[in-house]
C-alpha positions as CSV (number, residue, x, y, z in Angstrom):
1,M,10.7,-8.6,6.3
2,T,10.1,-8.8,2.3
3,R,8.3,-5.7,0.9
4,I,6.7,-6.3,-2.2
5,L,5.7,-4.0,-5.1
6,Q,3.1,-6.0,-7.7
7,T,2.8,-3.2,-10.3
8,G,-0.1,-5.6,-11.7
9,W,-3.0,-7.0,-9.8
10,D,-3.9,-10.0,-12.1
11,D,-6.7,-11.1,-10.1
12,G,-4.3,-11.7,-7.1
13,R,-2.5,-14.8,-8.7
14,G,0.7,-12.8,-7.5
15,F,0.2,-11.8,-4.4
16,V,-1.5,-15.3,-3.4
17,R,1.5,-16.8,-5.5
18,A,3.6,-14.7,-2.7
19,W,1.6,-15.7,0.2
20,H,2.1,-19.3,-0.6
21,D,5.8,-19.2,-1.1
22,W,6.2,-17.4,2.5
23,R,4.2,-20.1,4.2
24,N,6.3,-22.7,2.7
25,D,10.1,-21.0,3.3
26,P,11.1,-22.6,6.5
27,Q,12.9,-19.0,6.9
28,R,10.7,-17.0,6.0
29,P,11.0,-13.4,7.4
30,P,8.4,-12.5,10.5
31,L,6.3,-10.2,7.9
32,L,5.1,-10.4,4.1
33,H,3.9,-6.9,2.6
34,V,2.8,-6.7,-0.3
35,A,1.9,-3.5,-2.2
36,A,-0.3,-4.2,-5.5
37,I,-1.9,-2.1,-8.0
38,E,-5.3,-2.6,-8.9
39,P,-7.2,0.1,-11.4
40,W,-10.6,-1.4,-12.2
41,P,-11.5,-4.2,-9.4
42,T,-14.3,-6.4,-10.0
43,A,-17.3,-6.7,-7.6
44,R,-15.9,-10.2,-7.2
45,L,-12.8,-11.6,-7.0
46,R,-12.1,-13.6,-10.4
47,R,-11.1,-17.0,-9.8
48,H,-9.4,-19.3,-12.5
49,A,-9.5,-22.9,-13.4
50,D,-5.9,-23.2,-13.2
51,E,-5.5,-22.2,-9.7
52,P,-2.9,-24.8,-8.0
53,P,-5.0,-26.7,-5.5
54,D,-2.7,-25.4,-2.7
55,H,-3.2,-21.5,-3.8
56,G,-7.4,-22.5,-3.4
57,P,-7.7,-21.6,0.5
58,L,-5.5,-18.3,0.1
59,S,-7.8,-17.0,-2.6
60,D,-10.9,-17.9,-0.5
61,Q,-9.5,-16.2,2.6
62,L,-8.5,-13.1,0.2
63,E,-12.5,-13.4,-1.3
64,R,-13.6,-12.8,2.2
65,Q,-12.2,-9.3,2.6
66,W,-12.8,-8.2,-1.2
67,W,-15.5,-5.6,-0.1
68,G,-15.2,-1.6,0.0
69,L,-12.3,-1.2,-2.6
70,T,-13.5,2.3,-3.5
71,P,-10.4,4.4,-4.6
72,G,-7.6,5.0,-2.1
73,V,-5.1,2.5,-0.2
74,H,-7.1,-0.7,1.5
75,R,-4.9,-2.6,3.9
76,L,-5.8,-6.2,4.0
77,S,-4.4,-8.4,6.7
78,F,-3.8,-12.3,7.0
79,E,-2.1,-14.6,9.3
80,Q,-2.5,-12.3,12.6
81,G,-1.4,-9.6,10.4
82,R,2.0,-11.3,9.2
83,V,1.0,-11.1,6.1
84,L,-0.1,-7.7,4.4
85,L,-1.6,-6.6,1.4
86,S,-1.9,-2.7,0.5
87,L,-4.3,-2.6,-2.4
88,H,-3.7,0.8,-4.5
89,V,-7.2,1.1,-6.2
90,G,-6.7,4.0,-9.0
91,L,-4.5,4.5,-11.8
92,P,-0.8,2.9,-11.7
93,L,1.2,6.3,-12.1
94,D,-1.3,7.7,-9.6
95,A,-0.9,5.0,-7.3
96,L,2.8,5.0,-7.4
97,R,2.8,8.9,-6.9
98,E,1.2,8.2,-3.6
99,M,3.4,5.4,-2.5
100,S,6.6,5.6,0.1
101,F,8.4,3.0,1.1
102,S,11.6,1.2,0.2
103,A,11.0,-1.8,-1.7
104,D,12.7,-5.6,-1.7
105,R,11.3,-6.6,-5.2
106,I,9.3,-5.0,-7.8
107,E,7.1,-7.2,-10.0
108,L,6.7,-5.3,-13.4
109,A,3.0,-5.9,-14.8
110,P,3.1,-7.6,-18.1
111,P,2.3,-5.3,-20.9
112,G,-1.5,-4.7,-21.4
113,P,-4.3,-1.6,-21.3
114,A,-3.1,-0.9,-17.5
115,A,0.6,-1.2,-17.9
116,V,2.6,2.1,-18.0
117,R,6.0,2.1,-19.3
118,D,7.6,5.5,-19.9
119,A,10.0,7.5,-17.6
120,S,7.4,8.9,-15.6
121,M,6.6,5.3,-14.3
122,L,10.2,4.6,-14.2
123,K,11.2,8.2,-12.2
124,A,8.0,7.0,-9.3
125,L,9.6,3.2,-9.4
126,V,13.4,4.4,-8.6
127,R,12.1,6.8,-5.8
128,L,10.9,3.4,-4.0
129,C,14.2,1.4,-4.7
130,R,16.9,1.0,-2.8
131,R,20.4,-0.3,-3.4
132,G,19.9,-3.9,-4.3
133,T,16.1,-3.8,-4.9
134,R,15.4,-6.2,-7.2
135,L,13.2,-5.9,-10.4
136,E,11.6,-8.9,-12.3
137,A,9.4,-8.4,-15.8
138,G,8.2,-11.6,-17.7
139,A,8.6,-9.4,-20.9
140,I,9.9,-6.1,-21.7
141,D,10.9,-4.2,-25.0
142,D,14.7,-3.0,-25.5
143,T,13.4,0.5,-25.6
144,F,12.2,-0.2,-21.5
145,A,15.5,-2.3,-21.0
146,R,17.5,0.7,-21.5
147,E,16.2,3.1,-20.0
148,L,15.5,0.4,-16.6
149,Q,19.8,0.4,-17.0
150,T,19.8,4.3,-17.7
151,A,18.0,4.8,-14.6
152,G,20.7,2.5,-12.6
153,F,19.4,-1.3,-12.9
154,V,21.8,-4.0,-14.1
155,W,20.6,-6.4,-15.8
156,Q,21.0,-10.3,-14.4
157,P,20.6,-13.8,-16.8
158,G,17.9,-16.2,-16.2
159,E,14.4,-16.0,-16.6
160,P,12.3,-14.8,-15.2
161,L,13.8,-11.2,-16.5
162,Q,15.8,-9.5,-13.9
163,A,17.8,-7.0,-12.6
164,V,18.9,-5.7,-9.4
165,Y,19.3,-1.8,-8.6
166,D,23.0,-0.7,-8.7
167,P,23.9,2.5,-9.7
168,A,27.0,3.4,-10.5
169,W,26.7,6.9,-8.8
170,A,25.4,8.2,-5.4
171,P,21.9,8.9,-6.0
172,R,20.4,11.8,-3.7
173,G,17.6,10.8,-1.0
174,L,18.3,6.8,-1.6
175,R,15.5,4.7,0.3
176,S,17.3,2.7,3.4
177,A,16.3,-0.7,4.5
178,G,14.4,0.6,7.8
179,R,14.8,0.9,11.4
180,T,16.3,-2.9,12.8
181,P,13.5,-3.8,15.5
182,E,14.7,-2.9,18.9
183,R,13.5,-2.1,22.4
184,A,10.7,0.4,22.4
185,I,9.1,2.5,24.9
186,V,5.3,3.5,24.6
187,I,3.9,5.8,27.2
188,G,-0.1,5.1,27.5
189,A,-1.8,1.8,27.8
190,G,-5.1,3.3,26.1
191,L,-6.4,1.9,22.6
192,A,-3.4,4.4,21.0
193,G,-0.4,2.9,22.9
194,A,-1.5,-0.5,22.7
195,A,-2.2,-0.3,19.1
196,V,1.1,1.2,18.8
197,A,2.9,-1.7,21.0
198,A,0.8,-4.3,19.0
199,S,1.7,-3.3,15.5
200,L,5.8,-3.0,16.8
201,A,5.3,-5.9,18.5
202,R,4.4,-7.9,15.1
203,R,7.7,-6.6,13.6
204,G,9.9,-7.8,16.3
205,W,10.1,-5.3,18.9
206,Q,10.3,-6.1,22.3
207,V,7.9,-3.2,23.8
208,E,7.7,-1.9,27.4
209,V,4.2,-0.5,27.8
210,L,4.4,2.4,30.8
211,D,1.3,3.8,32.4
212,A,0.4,5.7,35.1
213,A,-2.7,3.8,36.3
214,D,-2.7,0.2,37.8
215,Q,-4.7,-1.5,34.9
216,P,-4.5,-0.7,31.1
217,A,-8.0,1.2,29.4
218,S,-7.9,3.5,32.6
219,G,-8.7,6.4,30.7
220,A,-11.4,7.2,27.9
221,S,-10.8,3.8,26.7
222,A,-12.6,2.2,30.0
223,L,-15.8,3.2,27.7
224,P,-18.0,0.2,28.5
225,A,-18.6,0.2,24.5
226,G,-18.0,2.1,21.7
227,L,-19.5,2.1,18.5
228,M,-17.3,2.6,15.4
229,A,-18.9,3.9,12.3
230,P,-17.4,5.5,8.6
231,H,-17.6,9.2,8.9
232,L,-20.2,10.6,6.0
233,S,-19.5,13.6,4.3
234,P,-21.2,15.2,1.1
235,D,-17.9,15.7,-0.4
236,D,-16.5,12.6,1.0
237,N,-13.8,14.3,2.8
238,L,-10.4,13.2,3.9
239,L,-11.6,12.5,7.4
240,S,-14.4,10.4,6.1
241,R,-12.3,8.5,3.6
242,L,-9.3,8.5,6.4
243,S,-12.3,6.9,9.1
244,R,-12.9,3.9,6.2
245,C,-9.3,2.9,5.9
246,G,-9.4,2.8,9.9
247,N,-12.6,1.0,10.0
248,R,-11.5,-1.5,7.8
249,L,-8.2,-2.5,10.0
250,T,-10.3,-2.2,13.6
251,L,-12.2,-4.4,12.2
252,Q,-9.7,-7.3,11.4
253,Q,-7.8,-6.9,14.4
254,A,-11.6,-7.3,16.1
255,H,-12.2,-10.2,13.8
256,D,-8.8,-11.9,15.1
257,L,-8.6,-11.1,18.8
258,L,-11.8,-10.6,20.4
259,R,-14.4,-12.8,21.1
260,E,-18.0,-11.9,19.2
261,G,-21.1,-10.8,20.7
262,E,-18.9,-10.3,24.1
263,D,-16.4,-8.3,23.1
264,W,-17.6,-7.3,20.0
265,S,-20.0,-7.4,17.4
266,A,-20.0,-6.2,13.5
267,S,-23.7,-5.2,13.9
268,G,-23.8,-2.6,11.4
269,T,-25.7,0.4,12.2
270,L,-28.3,3.3,11.1
271,E,-27.7,6.1,11.1
272,H,-30.8,8.9,10.7
273,R,-29.6,12.3,9.4
274,A,-31.3,15.2,9.4
275,K,-31.9,15.5,5.9
276,A,-32.0,13.1,2.9
277,P,-28.3,12.1,2.7
278,G,-27.9,12.6,-0.9
279,R,-24.9,11.5,-2.6
280,L,-23.0,9.2,-0.2
281,V,-19.3,7.0,-0.9
282,G,-19.1,7.4,-4.5
283,S,-20.3,6.2,-7.8
284,T,-17.9,3.0,-7.9
285,D,-19.5,-0.7,-7.6
286,F,-17.9,-0.9,-3.8
287,A,-19.4,2.5,-2.5
288,A,-22.9,0.6,-1.3
289,D,-20.3,-2.2,0.9
290,W,-20.0,1.2,2.6
291,S,-22.7,2.7,3.0
292,R,-26.4,3.3,1.3
293,A,-29.3,4.9,1.6
294,A,-31.7,2.5,4.2
295,T,-34.8,1.5,3.1
296,P,-38.7,1.9,4.7
297,Q,-38.4,-2.0,6.0
298,E,-35.0,-1.1,7.7
299,N,-35.8,2.4,9.3
300,E,-39.2,0.5,10.3
301,K,-37.3,-2.4,12.1
302,A,-34.9,0.3,13.8
303,L,-38.0,1.9,15.0
304,L,-38.2,5.2,12.8
305,H,-40.4,6.5,11.0
306,P,-40.8,4.5,7.4
307,H,-39.5,7.5,5.9
308,A,-37.1,9.3,7.8
309,P,-33.9,10.4,6.1
310,S,-31.4,7.4,7.4
311,V,-28.3,5.9,6.0
312,W,-27.1,2.4,6.5
313,H,-23.4,1.3,7.3
314,A,-22.9,-2.3,6.6
315,H,-19.5,-2.3,8.0
316,A,-20.0,-0.4,11.6
317,A,-19.3,-2.5,15.0
318,W,-19.8,-2.2,18.3
319,I,-16.7,-3.1,20.5
320,R,-15.5,-2.7,24.1
321,P,-12.3,-0.7,23.5
322,A,-10.7,-2.2,26.6
323,A,-11.1,-5.8,25.6
324,L,-9.1,-4.8,22.6
325,V,-6.6,-2.9,24.5
326,H,-6.0,-6.0,26.2
327,A,-5.5,-7.9,23.8
328,W,-3.4,-6.0,22.1
329,L,-1.3,-5.8,25.2
330,R,-1.3,-9.9,25.2
331,Q,0.6,-10.1,21.9
332,P,4.1,-11.3,22.1
333,G,6.8,-9.3,22.9
334,I,5.1,-6.8,25.0
335,T,5.2,-6.4,28.8
336,W,3.1,-3.8,30.7
337,R,4.1,-2.1,33.5
338,G,1.4,0.2,35.5
339,G,2.0,2.8,38.2
340,Q,4.7,4.7,36.1
341,R,4.0,8.3,35.9
342,V,5.9,9.7,33.1
343,D,7.2,13.6,33.4
344,R,9.9,14.1,31.0
345,L,11.7,12.3,28.5
346,E,15.5,13.5,27.8
347,R,18.2,12.5,25.2
348,A,21.0,9.5,26.1
349,G,24.0,8.8,24.9
350,N,24.2,6.0,21.9
351,G,20.4,7.5,20.4
352,H,18.9,6.3,23.4
353,W,15.8,8.3,25.3
354,R,15.6,8.5,28.8
355,V,12.1,8.2,30.4
356,L,12.1,10.2,34.3
357,D,9.8,10.8,36.7
358,A,8.8,13.7,38.8
359,H,12.5,13.0,41.0
360,A,14.8,12.9,37.3
361,R,14.7,9.2,38.2
362,E,15.2,7.2,35.1
363,I,12.0,4.5,35.0
364,D,13.7,3.2,31.5
365,R,15.5,4.2,28.7
366,A,15.3,2.6,25.0
367,P,16.1,3.8,21.1
368,L,12.8,4.5,20.2
369,V,10.0,6.3,22.4
370,V,6.5,6.4,21.5
371,I,4.2,9.3,23.0
372,A,0.8,7.9,23.6
373,A,-0.8,9.2,27.0
374,A,-3.9,11.4,25.0
375,I,-4.1,15.1,26.8
376,G,-0.6,14.0,28.6
377,S,1.2,13.8,25.3
378,A,1.1,17.8,25.3
379,E,3.4,18.1,28.0
380,L,5.6,15.3,27.6
381,A,5.9,16.8,23.8
382,S,7.2,19.9,25.6
383,R,3.7,21.6,24.4
384,R,4.6,21.4,21.1
385,V,1.4,20.0,19.7
386,L,-1.9,21.8,20.5
387,L,-4.3,19.1,22.3
388,Q,-7.3,20.0,24.1
389,P,-9.6,18.0,26.6
390,V,-13.1,16.8,25.6
391,R,-15.3,15.6,28.4
392,G,-17.8,12.9,27.8
393,Q,-20.4,11.4,29.8
394,V,-22.8,8.3,28.6
395,S,-25.8,7.2,29.7
396,W,-26.9,3.6,30.3
397,A,-29.2,1.4,32.2
398,P,-30.1,-2.8,32.3
399,H,-32.7,-4.1,30.3
400,E,-36.2,-3.7,31.5
401,S,-38.8,-5.8,30.5
402,G,-41.9,-4.6,27.9
403,I,-39.0,-2.5,26.6
404,A,-38.7,-2.6,22.8
405,L,-35.5,-1.5,21.4
406,P,-34.0,-1.6,17.7
407,P,-31.8,-4.5,16.7
408,T,-29.2,-2.9,15.7
409,P,-27.6,0.8,16.8
410,V,-28.8,3.7,15.3
411,N,-26.2,7.0,15.3
412,G,-26.4,10.2,13.7
413,N,-26.6,13.4,16.7
414,G,-25.7,10.9,19.2
415,H,-25.8,7.5,19.5
416,F,-28.0,4.4,20.8
417,L,-26.4,1.0,21.3
418,P,-29.2,-1.4,22.3
419,S,-27.6,-4.4,23.8
420,V,-24.2,-4.4,25.2
421,P,-22.0,-6.0,28.0
422,V,-22.4,-3.5,31.1
423,G,-22.3,-4.1,34.8
424,E,-23.0,-7.6,35.8
425,G,-25.2,-8.4,32.6
426,R,-26.3,-6.4,29.3
427,G,-28.5,-3.3,28.7
428,W,-28.6,0.1,26.6
429,M,-26.0,2.9,26.1
430,C,-26.7,6.3,24.7
431,G,-25.2,9.6,24.3
432,S,-22.9,11.2,25.0
433,S,-22.1,14.7,25.6
434,Y,-19.1,16.8,24.6
435,G,-17.4,19.1,26.6
436,R,-14.6,21.0,25.7
437,G,-12.3,21.9,27.9
438,D,-13.6,20.1,30.7
439,T,-11.6,17.7,32.6
440,A,-13.7,16.8,35.5
441,L,-15.2,13.0,35.7
442,D,-18.6,13.3,38.2
443,E,-21.6,12.3,36.7
444,R,-24.2,15.1,36.0
445,A,-27.9,15.3,35.9
446,S,-27.9,18.2,33.3
447,E,-25.7,15.2,30.8
448,H,-28.0,13.1,31.5
449,L,-31.2,15.1,30.7
450,A,-29.1,16.3,27.0
451,N,-28.3,12.5,26.3
452,F,-31.9,12.0,26.4
453,E,-32.7,14.8,24.5
454,R,-30.2,13.8,22.1
455,L,-32.2,10.2,21.9
456,R,-35.6,12.0,21.7
457,Q,-34.5,13.5,18.1
458,L,-32.7,9.9,17.3
459,L,-35.1,7.8,18.3
460,P,-38.3,9.2,19.3
461,L,-40.0,5.9,20.3
462,V,-37.2,4.3,22.2
463,A,-37.2,7.8,24.2
464,T,-41.0,7.8,24.5
465,Q,-40.2,4.0,26.2
466,L,-37.5,5.0,28.4
467,A,-38.4,8.5,29.5
468,A,-39.9,6.8,33.1
469,T,-35.9,5.4,33.4
470,F,-35.0,8.8,32.8
471,A,-37.2,10.5,35.1
472,A,-36.7,7.8,38.3
473,E,-32.9,8.4,37.7
474,R,-32.9,4.9,36.7
475,V,-30.0,5.6,34.6
476,K,-26.3,5.1,35.2
477,A,-23.8,7.2,34.0
478,W,-20.0,6.8,32.7
479,T,-17.6,9.6,32.2
480,G,-14.2,10.1,30.6
481,V,-11.9,12.4,29.0
482,R,-11.1,12.4,25.5
483,C,-8.2,14.0,23.9
484,A,-8.4,16.0,20.3
485,S,-6.2,18.1,18.1
486,T,-7.8,21.2,16.6
487,D,-8.8,19.9,13.1
488,R,-10.5,16.6,15.1
489,R,-8.0,14.6,13.1
490,P,-5.6,12.5,14.6
491,L,-1.3,13.5,15.3
492,A,0.8,10.4,14.5
493,G,4.4,11.0,13.5
494,E,8.2,11.6,14.7
495,L,8.9,14.6,16.7
496,E,12.7,13.7,16.9
497,P,14.9,10.7,15.9
498,G,13.9,7.8,18.0
499,L,10.8,10.0,19.6
500,W,7.4,9.6,17.7
501,L,4.2,10.8,18.8
502,S,0.6,8.9,18.4
503,T,-2.6,11.2,19.7
504,A,-5.7,13.2,19.3
505,M,-7.5,10.2,18.6
506,G,-10.7,12.6,19.9
507,S,-14.2,10.4,20.0
508,R,-12.8,8.2,17.1
509,G,-10.3,5.8,19.1
510,L,-11.7,2.8,17.6
511,T,-11.3,4.2,14.2
512,F,-8.1,5.5,14.3
513,A,-5.7,4.0,16.9
514,A,-5.3,1.0,14.7
515,L,-4.5,3.2,11.7
516,C,-1.9,5.7,13.4
517,A,-0.3,2.4,14.9
518,E,0.1,0.8,11.4
519,L,1.3,4.5,9.8
520,L,4.0,4.4,12.4
521,A,5.2,1.2,11.8
522,A,5.3,1.4,8.0
523,R,6.9,4.9,8.3
524,L,9.8,3.2,10.7
525,H,9.9,0.4,8.6
526,E,9.8,1.7,5.5
527,E,6.7,-0.3,4.4
528,P,3.8,0.3,2.3
529,L,1.7,2.9,4.1
530,P,-2.1,2.1,4.9
531,V,-3.6,4.9,3.5
532,P,-2.3,7.3,0.1
533,L,0.6,9.4,0.9
534,S,-1.2,12.7,0.4
535,W,-3.6,11.3,2.8
536,A,-1.0,10.3,5.5
537,M,-0.1,13.7,5.9
538,G,-3.5,14.8,6.7
539,L,-2.4,12.6,10.3
540,D,1.2,13.5,10.3
541,V,2.2,15.5,13.6
542,R,4.4,18.1,11.6
543,R,1.1,20.0,10.6
544,Q,0.2,20.8,14.3
545,L,4.0,21.6,15.8
546,S,3.2,24.7,17.2
547,I,6.8,26.1,17.5
548,P,8.8,26.5,14.4
549,P,11.8,23.7,13.9
550,A,14.8,26.7,15.0
551,E,12.9,27.3,18.1
552,K,11.6,24.0,19.1
553,P,13.2,23.5,22.8
554,A,14.6,19.9,23.7
555,V,12.1,17.6,24.6
556,G,12.1,17.9,28.1
557,D,12.7,21.4,28.8
558,R,9.9,23.1,30.7
559,S,11.3,26.5,30.0
560,L,8.5,27.5,27.8
């Protein structure tokens, strides 16, 4: 694995060059990860006449993902996830402070308006170094060269200017090179577990996925189709910002792995709101890429009143969760084992964890175990996290002739998917109910009625057409139990050395599963994070641990 920090973007030429060199290296590492800083991205990626011909196709691919670059971090993926770009949009010093990884190489931006070269920047750079980190600089003044040397960099002869971080002292908190891929066990084969397995496998891990069910995606991930859309809030809160990061990651995975029109569709969605949305994502040129006020014509096309308060989300999609789960589990390096009901975990020798059944028989052991078992995660984590089950029932029916439906999904208080694969053909779906603390899976007429009432408020013209279908009880149900945390955000992080957690996706598993998986893998491998560090802390499991560290029982201790 190679991790590069580029403190200047230079219209992406440095990234494309690194990507090109990686492609042409017969001994290339399995993964190239570049973190780059761009304070002021332009609406279109700038291209240059002197671009080498064999760089052009790579720049074309980069240009296709050049959208929605609001302030923060944007993870762009190429080569089936083997070339990653974590693009930080923001001022250089702010961006460096939001990074947390171990750089193999640092490429300093040339002097200019966006280049910061002072003590604060030097401190931020050193925080990302380990012994042996290389630094390259096209031009540097004597003062900054001496400061780098004082900080622990040793200059080497040659062009461009190069130095190696090799201080004569033993710095505190020096970064490591990250975990070496070994064997891993993931408990749970829904969206969360399959995403973790795929992220680890891309980095060279041999992953065993265990689940109590006979088939993957047998829990809430068995939903026939789900809508993934950015969360919108007046203050663009943390959940909203994280949802955009998660949407981008999942859209890339769907594009790479699924069949358009059958397994997913980048349809966009119209969000019908109770009142005018006001300020949307922000004031940058890229804000409208995500969300903008819908036009009267778009409302009419979606069978809404022309002047209804609504928002168009261009980068929303419907996805069949089970198709994505199966696609992730088909990745090289992953083995799936069903019918394996895990009861508890315990430490073994050599830094391994033992996975045991209800009779204390060992199912498997590995140096890394990730719990992604939805509501069952709390018990496997010795109830150190607080999770709540949330029952959901959606209503659906096959298409009937003579009924006009909108061309794209509509969401708001509930959602409506006009045409998705259901049963043996295609149909519509609406819902869903939200029953906190309810784990039953029975079909309920009362929840069909509640879904119809949501549909009546969301799309009155559609509800009028489908009233007879509901009244004649021709609607069918799918029910599942989702798992949520107390603050509605997922839980992803390390419980103990070698034991990690990724769960509590709530009703946004399509949005958050890939994001949490990449966050977990990045922390294991000391890679650039897929979100700013301060945002990542909003997903970390430590914020929800219910027992102080000194009082925590050993994992598997059932005495509490």
